[in-house]
C-alpha positions, 0 to 999 in steps of 0.5 A, a space after each residue: 746802800 747799807 746803813 754803814 755806807 749811809 752813816 759814812 756818807 753823812 759824816 763825810 757830808 757833815 765834815 765838808 759842811 763844817 770845813 766850808 763854814 769854817 772857811 766862810 767865817 775865816 774869810 768874813 773875819 779876815 775880809 776887811 783886814 786882808 789886802 784885796 790881792 790876798 783875798 780868796 774867792 770861791 767860784 760857783 760849782 755844781 757837782 752831780 753823780 750818776 751810776 758811772 761817774 761824778 761830774 764837777 762843773 766850775 764857773 771860772 769865766 775869764 780865767 786862762 786855762 794856764 792859770 788853773 791847777 787841779 789836784 786830787 788828794 785823799 778824795 779831795 778835788 782842789 781847783 785853784 787859780 787866779 782871775 786877773 782884772 780886765 778893768 783899770 779900776 783907778 779913778 773909777 766910782 763903781 755902782 755895782 761890783 759882783 765879779 770877783 777877781 784874784 786868787 780862788 780855790 775850791 775843794 770838792 769832797 768826792 765819794 770813796 767810790 771814785 776811781 782816782 786813776 780815771 779823771 779828765 778835765 776840759 775847759 770851754 766857754 768859761 766852765 771847767 768840767 772835771 769827770 771822775 769815773 766811779 769804781 764798779 760796784 762789787 756784786 752783792 751776793 747773799 749766802 746762807 751760813 750754817 751753824 755748827 754745833 759746839 
């Protein structure tokens, strides 16, 4: 990896962190003001990369496949959906609530080395797995350059 590639990846990572922090602060500041039906939540997500592909694993148990939308634009993979509540909450006194319901959205920034034409998704046992192939690395060839006399 060249220094330019390292700086580019670092800047992309910093931009992603900034956007996620902005989203977090916006959600926190609007959390109490927004009705529960309008609140977005972010499902737990793992992302890993090999030489050949980038894999995104999103935990969305209880969400129907038909309730999930995946888009890819400008190397930003967006997963949106809606998890319906299965519990009638009226008249209940909950002792603990950790399972989010309602609309969710997650943006994942993919490296520029992905092949956006080779993407596949599968949904099984509450996990959405999205695999994006990577473009083959061009062979790096070194050559000597002669200096011409002026």
